[in-house]
Steps between C-alpha positions, in 0.01 A plus 500: 500500500647835402572753771375861473775712354691722738500867409809603306594771748510249786776297332853601591839405362644188656736592785864403486451217753569143390237293323388333824388824664122513533445802730688827547402751771670840496460769765146409607346711775152518647363758744188500717391846617852622433661225707730268302403131522753400232801714414715475187506119477684333209558133420468244223381140490607219270269235360441199732668686789354551848572847637422543869382837633537515877456748783284561804137615482475845345826474308323541164517141369137459400469855365803434279365181344157655451672782308681239292169332409326837454247406767586852615673768296860598584553875538849482353716253314482241223378138503600304189360152441593259224160388376418254224487798264830653613608751762230728641511785751218427741489837672389671177229255401125564520274253680381347169857444386578312821222243456691260270806530724302374800533152346877532534518651851311360799503515880463241778356673805582467869165387639361202308158538661448872447624487140249234388131576443312288759192484276680347204595136455858406420403447138347847479802658671748340263286541189437871555838623363454281192154649439625857548780447249278297263713188514336188350142376510329350804640149448851628436486718808395204714794298367734789584356529852544128567854510364587789730348325802725203425802731480431640848430149631126530564245239395243572230222438755593846634320658203158526662615595848524847654810660663375447857516123447878505466792539739723808485765319299242365255349847457842637420541228236174624348638855506817381328294315239297814430817707457655247263196398294584758232861375490669829596873562476534726805335410833506720811477299822396758760562337841339193344601258778500727807141414599568125501630259762872424475452146367251623239737784407762242404251315279395818319860615452590161352195525272603848382848371419359203307265725303782741423705218351209351307350823367810722480360758742671813625418599860508822696485356851395750767560380855605597850605144592864491399534126553241449224681749276830322553344173384315611187668817366798550268553869577358733761418870542495631857259792543489752784275806510418467132856469376717207396786503751674183381473251216685198371507123477312336784802302622716812492249712692440237768867415545646851484242780547644848457223724632401528866133461415567170322703382800205593724256294291732199486558509875126447554491163318443227761722192497338158446700384802290582810817515713635796303360824639377771269722808533360778281717806460398825666347742248620803696858379517495460122374855458164396351 
């Protein structure tokens, strides 16, 4: 099925990054009532990479990724995305121009119960994006829904059930299936395991890794739990008061943090050994 053409003015020359680059963010800022929530943030993401975005509550993580997806408009900066039709600058696009790109960029939300319509069955929830984007007929859509349920390891008898009939982990699998049903390239995971029990977190993280390998997904992984970030991410951005204060490979950041704020966050990670006491650094002594 042909996609609606993107307006000519929205297309931009391909940046100088290598062929694997799928997203380029340059100098993005967002203000609320004159107060900066995100300030001059720049980064790029390569295809099939997982980029972690970490920081405490209020650091600007969610605002940043919502600017990237154009769920909210950035006040400053450029967001370039390598779509099926070539590079586009999202910040300049009208709402109609963004519609075909929604198939290529999706989000998995934090709360799997609040993000699912309680009055819709699983089939209706998963079929809705296909209907909106006019993908297939009714029989083809059902086949796609069943295939996606299998991918997230849910039985097809889930089709006629409602969200309240599932556990938290199962509801998050439904949320993942909904995000992936259009086969996007870029997926934002916004605290997508923080509302789950630890054992269920591990299952969902393993599922996300399996799906990334199978479908070639690129993740922006927003989290405050650094132990999760260390497990799933390739690179990490550390945000504080709307700014990126440190970035690099996940092993490098965890082994040799350079910024005091990063050291503060890492000091708050509990050890799996119950005999090792947690000794978080003092924020005041670090000048934060």
